[in-house]
C-alpha positions as CSV (number, residue, x, y, z in Angstrom):
1,M,215.4,145.5,43.9
2,L,213.0,148.7,45.0
3,D,210.7,148.4,42.5
4,L,210.1,144.5,43.0
5,T,209.6,145.0,46.5
6,W,207.2,148.1,45.4
7,Q,205.3,144.9,43.8
8,N,205.5,142.5,46.4
9,L,203.7,145.0,48.2
10,I,200.9,145.4,45.8
11,T,200.1,142.3,44.7
12,L,200.0,141.4,48.6
13,L,197.4,144.3,49.1
14,I,195.6,142.7,45.9
15,G,195.4,139.6,47.2
16,A,194.5,140.6,50.7
17,L,192.0,143.1,49.2
18,M,190.8,139.9,47.4
19,S,190.9,137.7,50.4
20,G,188.9,140.6,52.4
21,A,186.6,141.0,48.7
22,L,185.7,137.5,49.1
23,I,185.9,137.1,52.7
24,A,182.7,139.8,52.8
25,A,181.0,138.0,50.1
26,L,180.9,134.6,51.6
27,F,179.9,136.6,55.0
28,A,177.2,138.1,53.1
29,Q,176.6,135.2,51.4
30,K,176.3,133.2,54.8
31,L,174.3,136.4,56.0
32,K,172.1,136.1,53.9
33,Q,171.0,132.7,53.8
34,K,170.7,132.8,57.8
35,T,168.4,136.2,56.5
36,A,166.4,134.1,54.6
37,Q,166.6,131.3,57.2
38,H,165.2,133.3,60.0
39,A,162.8,135.0,57.4
40,K,161.2,131.2,56.7
41,Q,161.0,130.4,60.6
42,L,159.3,134.1,61.0
43,E,157.2,132.7,58.6
44,A,156.5,129.9,59.7
45,T,156.2,131.1,63.4
46,E,153.5,133.1,61.5
47,R,151.5,130.3,59.7
48,S,151.1,128.4,63.2
49,A,149.7,131.0,64.8
50,D,147.4,131.7,62.4
51,E,146.4,128.1,61.9
52,S,146.4,127.8,66.3
53,T,143.8,131.0,65.9
54,R,142.2,129.3,63.1
55,L,141.6,126.6,65.3
56,T,141.0,128.5,68.5
57,K,138.2,130.1,66.4
58,L,136.5,127.4,65.1
59,E,136.6,125.7,68.5
60,L,134.6,128.9,69.7
61,L,132.3,129.0,66.5
62,E,131.6,124.9,67.2
63,Q,131.0,125.8,71.4
64,Q,129.2,128.8,70.5
65,Q,126.7,126.8,67.6
66,E,126.4,123.8,70.1
67,R,125.5,126.6,72.9
68,R,122.9,128.1,70.3
69,K,121.3,125.0,69.9
70,E,120.7,123.7,73.5
71,L,118.9,127.4,74.2
72,E,116.8,126.6,71.3
73,K,116.5,123.7,72.5
74,E,115.4,124.9,75.8
75,I,113.4,127.9,74.3
76,L,111.5,125.2,72.7
77,E,110.8,123.1,75.8
78,R,110.0,126.0,77.2
79,E,107.6,126.7,75.3
80,E,106.1,123.7,74.7
81,H,105.7,123.3,78.0
82,L,104.1,126.4,78.7
83,R,101.5,125.5,75.2
84,Q,100.8,122.5,77.4
85,R,100.4,125.0,80.0
86,E,98.0,126.5,78.1
87,N,96.2,123.9,77.0
88,D,95.5,122.3,80.0
89,Q,94.5,125.7,81.3
90,R,91.6,126.1,78.7
91,D,90.8,122.0,79.1
92,R,90.0,123.0,82.8
93,D,88.2,126.7,82.1
94,N,86.2,124.4,79.5
95,N,85.8,121.6,82.0
96,L,84.2,124.2,84.8
97,N,81.9,125.9,82.1
98,E,80.4,123.0,81.2
99,K,79.7,121.6,84.6
100,E,78.8,125.6,85.4
101,A,76.3,125.4,82.5
102,R,74.8,121.3,83.7
103,I,74.8,122.9,87.3
104,I,72.7,125.6,85.6
105,T,70.1,124.0,83.2
106,R,69.8,121.0,86.1
107,E,68.5,124.5,88.0
108,E,66.3,125.1,85.6
109,H,65.2,121.7,85.4
110,Q,64.7,121.2,89.0
111,A,62.8,125.3,89.2
112,L,60.6,123.9,86.2
113,S,59.6,120.7,88.3
114,A,59.1,122.6,91.2
115,K,57.0,125.1,89.4
116,R,55.2,122.8,87.8
117,L,54.6,120.8,91.0
118,A,53.3,123.7,93.0
119,E,50.8,124.6,90.5
120,E,49.3,121.0,90.4
121,M,49.3,120.9,93.5
122,R,47.4,124.3,94.0
123,R,45.2,122.7,90.7
124,V,44.5,119.1,93.1
125,K,44.0,121.4,96.3
126,R,41.4,123.5,94.4
127,Y,39.6,120.2,93.2
128,R,39.3,118.5,96.2
129,D,38.4,122.1,98.5
130,A,35.5,121.8,95.2
131,Y,35.4,118.0,96.0
132,R,35.0,117.8,99.4
133,H,32.0,120.7,99.7
134,R,30.1,118.9,97.1
135,L,30.1,115.9,99.5
136,R,29.7,117.8,102.5
137,K,26.7,119.5,100.6
138,I,25.5,115.9,99.2
139,N,25.9,113.4,101.4
140,N,26.7,115.3,104.7
141,W,29.2,114.0,105.4
142,T,32.0,114.8,107.9
143,S,35.4,116.4,107.5
144,Q,37.0,113.0,107.7
145,E,34.8,111.2,105.9
146,A,35.9,113.6,102.9
147,I,39.0,113.2,103.3
148,E,38.7,109.4,103.1
149,A,36.8,109.8,100.0
150,W,39.3,111.6,98.7
151,R,41.9,109.9,99.3
152,E,40.5,107.0,98.0
153,E,39.3,107.9,94.5
154,L,43.5,109.3,93.7
155,R,43.9,105.9,94.5
156,T,42.0,104.1,92.0
157,S,41.8,107.8,89.6
158,E,42.1,106.8,85.9
159,D,42.7,110.5,85.5
160,E,46.3,111.0,83.7
161,L,47.2,114.4,85.9
162,V,46.6,112.1,88.7
163,K,48.7,109.7,87.9
164,E,51.4,111.6,86.5
165,I,51.7,113.3,89.7
166,K,51.3,110.6,91.8
167,R,54.9,109.4,89.1
168,E,56.7,112.3,89.8
169,V,56.3,112.8,93.5
170,L,57.8,108.8,93.9
171,L,60.3,109.1,91.3
172,E,62.0,112.1,92.1
173,S,61.6,111.3,95.8
174,E,63.6,107.9,94.6
175,Q,65.6,109.2,92.4
176,M,66.7,111.6,95.7
177,Y,67.9,109.0,98.2
178,R,69.4,106.7,95.5
179,H,71.4,109.6,94.2
180,E,72.9,110.7,97.5
181,A,73.6,106.6,98.7
182,Q,75.2,106.0,95.1
183,R,77.1,109.3,95.7
184,I,78.4,108.1,99.1
185,L,79.5,104.9,98.0
186,I,81.3,106.1,94.6
187,D,82.9,108.3,97.1
188,T,83.9,105.6,99.3
189,M,84.7,102.5,96.6
190,Q,87.3,105.1,95.1
191,R,89.3,106.0,98.4
192,I,90.3,102.3,98.7
193,T,92.9,100.1,96.8
194,A,91.6,96.8,95.7
195,T,93.9,93.9,97.1
196,P,94.2,91.1,94.1
197,P,92.8,88.0,95.7
198,N,94.9,85.2,96.3
199,E,94.7,81.8,95.0
200,I,95.4,78.8,96.9
201,S,94.8,75.4,97.4
202,A,97.9,73.6,97.1
203,T,101.5,75.5,97.5
204,L,104.5,74.4,95.1
205,V,108.1,73.6,96.7
206,Q,110.9,73.6,94.9
207,I,113.6,71.2,94.9
208,P,116.6,71.6,93.4
209,N,117.8,68.1,92.0
210,E,116.6,64.4,91.4
211,D,118.2,62.9,95.5
212,M,117.0,65.7,97.1
213,K,113.7,64.6,96.5
214,G,114.7,60.3,97.0
215,R,115.8,61.9,100.7
216,L,112.3,63.9,101.4
217,I,110.5,60.5,100.5
218,G,113.3,58.7,102.4
219,R,113.3,54.9,103.0
220,E,110.2,53.4,101.8
221,G,109.0,56.3,103.0
222,R,109.5,57.1,106.0
223,N,110.5,60.8,105.9
224,I,107.6,61.9,103.5
225,R,105.3,60.0,106.3
226,A,106.6,62.3,109.4
227,I,106.3,65.3,107.2
228,E,103.0,65.1,106.4
229,S,102.4,63.5,110.4
230,A,104.5,66.8,111.6
231,T,102.1,69.7,109.6
232,G,98.9,67.7,108.2
233,V,98.9,68.4,105.1
234,T,99.3,65.6,101.9
235,L,102.8,65.9,99.9
236,M,102.2,64.9,96.2
237,I,105.9,64.1,94.1
238,D,105.5,63.2,90.8
239,E,107.5,62.6,88.2
240,T,107.8,66.0,87.2
241,P,111.5,67.4,88.1
242,G,112.9,69.7,90.6
243,S,108.9,70.5,92.4
244,M,107.1,69.0,95.4
245,L,102.6,69.7,95.5
246,V,102.5,70.8,99.2
247,S,98.4,70.1,99.3
248,S,96.1,71.0,102.1
249,F,92.5,72.8,102.9
250,D,94.3,74.5,106.1
251,P,96.7,77.5,104.7
252,V,98.0,77.3,107.9
253,R,99.7,73.9,108.0
254,R,100.4,74.6,104.5
255,E,102.8,77.5,105.4
256,I,104.4,75.3,108.0
257,A,105.0,72.5,105.9
258,R,106.2,75.0,102.8
259,I,108.0,76.6,105.9
260,A,110.1,73.6,107.0
261,L,110.5,71.6,103.6
262,E,112.7,74.9,102.5
263,R,114.4,74.6,105.9
264,L,115.0,71.1,104.8
265,I,116.4,71.0,101.8
266,K,118.2,73.6,103.4
267,D,120.1,71.8,106.1
268,G,120.4,68.2,104.3
269,R,119.6,67.3,107.0
270,I,116.5,65.0,106.7
271,H,115.5,62.4,109.2
272,P,112.3,61.7,110.9
273,V,113.8,63.4,114.3
274,S,115.1,66.6,112.5
275,I,111.7,66.8,111.0
276,E,109.6,66.7,114.0
277,E,112.3,69.3,115.7
278,T,111.8,71.5,112.4
279,V,108.3,71.7,112.1
280,T,107.9,72.4,116.0
281,Q,110.6,75.6,115.4
282,V,108.1,76.9,112.3
283,R,105.2,76.6,114.6
284,D,106.5,78.2,117.2
285,E,107.6,81.4,114.6
286,L,104.4,81.2,113.0
287,K,102.6,82.1,116.3
288,D,104.6,85.0,116.7
289,S,104.5,86.3,113.1
290,V,100.4,85.2,113.8
291,I,100.4,88.3,116.9
292,E,103.2,90.3,114.7
293,L,100.6,89.9,111.6
294,G,97.3,91.2,114.2
295,E,99.3,94.2,115.5
296,R,100.1,95.4,112.3
297,S,96.6,95.6,110.6
298,L,95.9,97.4,114.0
299,L,98.2,100.4,113.4
300,K,97.6,100.1,110.1
301,L,94.1,100.9,110.9
302,R,94.9,102.9,113.7
303,L,93.1,101.2,116.7
304,H,94.2,100.4,119.9
305,G,93.0,99.0,122.9
306,V,92.3,95.4,121.8
307,H,92.9,92.0,123.2
308,P,96.5,90.2,122.9
309,E,94.1,87.3,121.5
310,I,91.7,89.2,119.9
311,V,95.2,89.8,118.3
312,S,96.1,86.9,117.4
313,L,93.1,85.8,115.4
314,L,93.0,88.5,113.5
315,G,97.0,87.5,112.4
316,K,95.3,84.4,111.8
317,L,92.8,85.5,109.3
318,H,95.8,86.2,107.2
319,Y,95.9,82.7,106.6
320,R,92.3,81.8,106.3
321,L,90.4,82.5,102.4
322,S,86.2,83.3,101.8
323,N,85.7,82.3,97.7
324,N,89.4,83.0,97.1
325,Q,89.3,86.0,99.4
326,N,92.2,86.6,102.4
327,T,89.9,87.0,104.9
328,L,92.4,89.3,106.9
329,E,92.4,92.1,103.6
330,H,89.1,91.2,103.2
331,S,88.3,92.4,106.9
332,I,90.7,95.7,106.3
333,E,89.8,96.8,103.2
334,V,86.1,96.7,105.2
335,A,87.0,98.2,108.1
336,Y,88.3,100.9,105.8
337,F,84.6,101.1,104.0
338,C,83.1,101.1,107.3
339,S,85.2,104.4,108.7
340,L,84.6,106.5,105.2
341,L,80.5,105.5,104.9
342,A,80.2,106.4,109.4
343,S,82.2,110.1,108.7
344,E,79.8,110.9,105.3
345,L,77.1,110.0,107.8
346,G,77.8,111.8,110.6
347,L,78.7,108.5,112.9
348,D,82.3,107.2,114.9
349,P,84.6,106.1,112.2
350,D,86.7,104.3,115.4
351,L,83.4,102.5,116.2
352,A,82.5,101.5,112.7
353,K,86.4,100.2,111.8
354,R,85.9,97.8,114.9
355,C,82.1,96.5,113.0
356,G,84.4,95.8,110.3
357,L,87.8,94.6,111.5
358,F,86.5,91.7,113.6
359,H,83.3,91.2,111.3
360,D,84.7,87.7,110.6
361,L,87.2,87.2,113.3
362,G,85.2,83.7,114.2
363,K,86.4,82.3,110.8
364,A,89.9,81.9,113.2
365,I,88.0,80.7,116.3
366,D,88.6,76.9,116.7
367,H,86.1,73.9,118.5
368,D,85.8,75.6,121.2
369,Y,83.3,78.0,120.7
370,E,79.8,76.2,119.1
371,G,77.8,78.5,116.6
372,S,78.1,80.1,113.6
373,H,81.4,82.1,112.6
374,A,79.4,85.5,113.2
375,S,77.6,84.3,116.7
376,S,81.3,83.0,118.1
377,A,82.8,86.0,117.1
378,A,80.4,88.1,118.9
379,M,80.4,86.2,122.0
380,L,84.4,86.4,121.7
381,L,84.1,89.9,121.7
382,K,81.4,90.4,124.3
383,R,84.3,88.8,126.4
384,Y,87.0,91.1,126.3
385,G,85.0,93.7,126.8
386,E,84.3,95.5,123.4
387,D,81.6,97.7,122.9
388,E,77.7,96.3,122.1
389,R,77.3,98.2,119.3
390,V,80.4,96.1,117.8
391,V,79.4,93.1,119.0
392,N,75.6,93.3,118.2
393,A,76.4,94.7,114.5
394,V,79.2,91.3,114.2
395,A,77.0,88.9,115.1
396,A,74.0,90.6,112.5
397,S,76.2,90.5,109.9
398,H,74.7,87.3,109.1
399,D,70.4,87.7,109.9
400,E,71.0,85.7,112.8
401,V,70.1,88.8,115.4
402,A,68.1,92.0,114.7
403,P,70.4,95.1,114.3
404,S,70.1,97.2,117.7
405,S,72.1,100.3,116.1
406,V,73.5,102.3,112.5
407,Y,76.1,100.1,112.3
408,A,74.9,96.6,111.7
409,G,73.4,98.0,108.6
410,L,76.5,99.9,107.9
411,L,78.5,96.8,108.4
412,R,76.6,94.5,105.9
413,V,77.0,97.5,103.2
414,A,80.4,97.7,103.5
415,D,80.6,94.2,103.5
416,S,78.8,93.7,100.4
417,L,80.8,96.4,98.9
418,S,84.3,94.6,99.6
419,A,83.0,91.5,98.3
420,S,81.6,92.6,95.1
421,R,84.3,94.4,93.6
422,P,85.8,93.4,90.4
423,G,88.1,90.4,90.6
424,A,87.4,90.3,95.1
425,R,86.3,86.6,95.0
426,A,86.2,83.4,92.5
427,N,82.7,82.6,91.7
428,A,81.8,78.9,90.0
429,L,80.4,79.3,86.5
430,E,77.3,76.7,87.8
431,G,76.8,79.2,91.3
432,Y,76.1,82.1,88.4
433,L,74.6,80.1,85.8
434,Q,71.6,79.3,89.1
435,R,72.1,83.1,90.2
436,V,70.8,84.0,86.9
437,R,68.0,81.7,85.8
438,S,66.9,81.7,89.6
439,L,66.8,85.5,88.8
440,E,64.9,85.3,85.3
441,D,62.6,82.5,87.2
442,L,61.5,84.7,89.4
443,A,60.5,87.4,87.4
444,R,58.7,85.1,84.8
445,D,55.8,84.1,87.6
446,M,54.5,87.9,87.3
447,D,51.3,87.8,86.1
448,G,51.4,90.5,82.8
449,V,55.1,89.1,81.8
450,S,56.0,88.7,78.0
451,E,59.9,87.9,78.3
452,V,62.3,88.2,80.4
453,Y,66.6,89.2,80.5
454,A,69.0,88.6,82.7
455,V,71.8,91.2,81.5
456,Q,75.4,93.0,82.6
457,A,76.4,89.0,85.1
458,G,73.6,88.9,86.6
459,K,73.5,93.0,87.5
460,E,70.5,93.8,85.7
461,I,67.1,92.0,84.7
462,R,64.7,93.5,82.7
463,I,61.7,92.6,82.2
464,I,59.0,93.1,79.5
465,V,55.3,93.0,80.2
466,E,52.1,93.1,77.6
467,P,50.9,96.8,77.0
468,N,47.7,95.4,77.2
469,R,46.8,93.9,80.5
470,M,49.2,96.4,82.6
471,D,49.1,100.1,82.1
472,D,52.8,102.8,83.1
473,Q,50.9,102.6,87.3
474,E,50.8,98.8,87.1
475,A,54.3,98.2,85.2
476,R,56.0,100.0,87.6
477,H,54.6,98.8,90.7
478,L,55.3,95.4,88.8
479,A,59.3,96.9,89.0
480,R,58.9,97.1,93.0
481,T,57.1,94.1,93.8
482,V,60.0,92.0,92.1
483,R,62.8,94.3,94.1
484,R,61.1,93.2,96.8
485,R,61.1,89.4,96.1
486,I,64.5,89.0,95.2
487,E,65.5,91.3,98.5
488,E,63.8,88.3,100.4
489,E,64.8,85.7,98.2
490,L,67.6,85.4,96.9
491,N,71.4,85.9,97.9
492,Y,73.6,88.1,95.3
493,P,76.7,90.0,95.5
494,G,76.1,93.8,95.0
495,T,72.7,95.2,93.8
496,I,70.4,93.9,91.1
497,K,69.2,96.9,88.6
498,V,65.2,95.8,87.9
499,T,64.5,97.7,84.3
500,V,59.8,96.7,83.1
501,I,59.9,97.4,79.1
502,R,56.4,98.4,78.3
503,E,55.9,100.0,74.8
504,K,53.6,99.5,72.2
505,R,54.1,98.8,68.7
506,F,52.2,99.7,65.1
507,V,53.0,98.1,62.5
508,E,52.1,98.5,59.2
509,T,53.2,97.5,55.5
510,A,52.2,99.5,52.2
511,K,52.4,96.6,48.9
């Protein structure tokens, strides 16, 4: 019995030990699994951290590369800018060097010419003294008689030296004044912004539909007759859809008709009573607009002290055209030209502005004033207390009265500059051809002329003379004569250059 008990105990102990071992093995296996799982998680975390670090590095690297590209681009732009500035500076330096070289060359040429002229004058003086002494000794002439004889001899002398001296003196004086005048005119013209010309003889009014066109015509044409009667224009409605033509040589009437038609079309009520009311309203509004335009032109030119009647007439010039050129814009442009020319010549620029602005004022004056537009404007300006020099300049702008001050000539020059600039006015082909023919015929009538050609759209005339019938001095005299005849006999815009060509050609053919 005791032995059985010990056996049971031993069996139980062995079972317990085996159970403990089994439990320990299971616990160890589970611990091993948890350790492996934890290791996998740790490895995954490390991989994720490595991947995040790698992506962060790549992003930083991309940002650095983009920043580097931006910096390189900025550096290239700055280098290009510096290179461009260096090129510009080099060009400016080269231009300055060229100008300096031209100035030095011109000064040297002038000094040489002056030296040659002085030497020739001294030589001529010696000849004159010797010639005078001989005349006194031989003929017992007085000093005055000797001087007259010497002058006559020089005038008729065939000596090439005397001719050369005459030519140089005349050319230098004429070129000096011509260059100075060209400089003043060019400087003045470059400071004026050209205004494109207006086109105009008719105005087009848009009509939304055919029904509105019928309503504008009215029953048996009563509405269109009412519009024409109230505005003084001619309305032309043809089969062309969506438009109506307003025709009139008076731009003020045409503008009133255009605005009235647009308002009637927008309102929709079209009958003789509404037409008359609308035209009256537009006419009254246009009077206010005319005053505003006149005041705006005075403000633009910084002029003051102008009578309200003159201001109103200035505004009306906006609706007048002269050879397809807006008269108010032309007057403002002439005022600017007068002011700039007066500043160059040391005159009063404000007084010159008034001369230029008011010179075409007569084109807006009605039949109450008799005479041409220049004389009418002069009478009106005198009536409202303008300066006598302004009144005379306006009156003398068309050679109707004699000029009494330099401002009259200044106004004529400025008026020619404004009228003759490219695109300022529209000239008919017939008028252009007639002017060219008159120019050629005038020069062809002169003795010794072989051929005549008008070139550069009538801005230059080239005259070929017969060399056997005319020497160089006579050719120059012909150029002066033609120039004077053109100025006295022809009307032309701008200037005309006269070129006389005298040459001999000797041709031989070898066989």
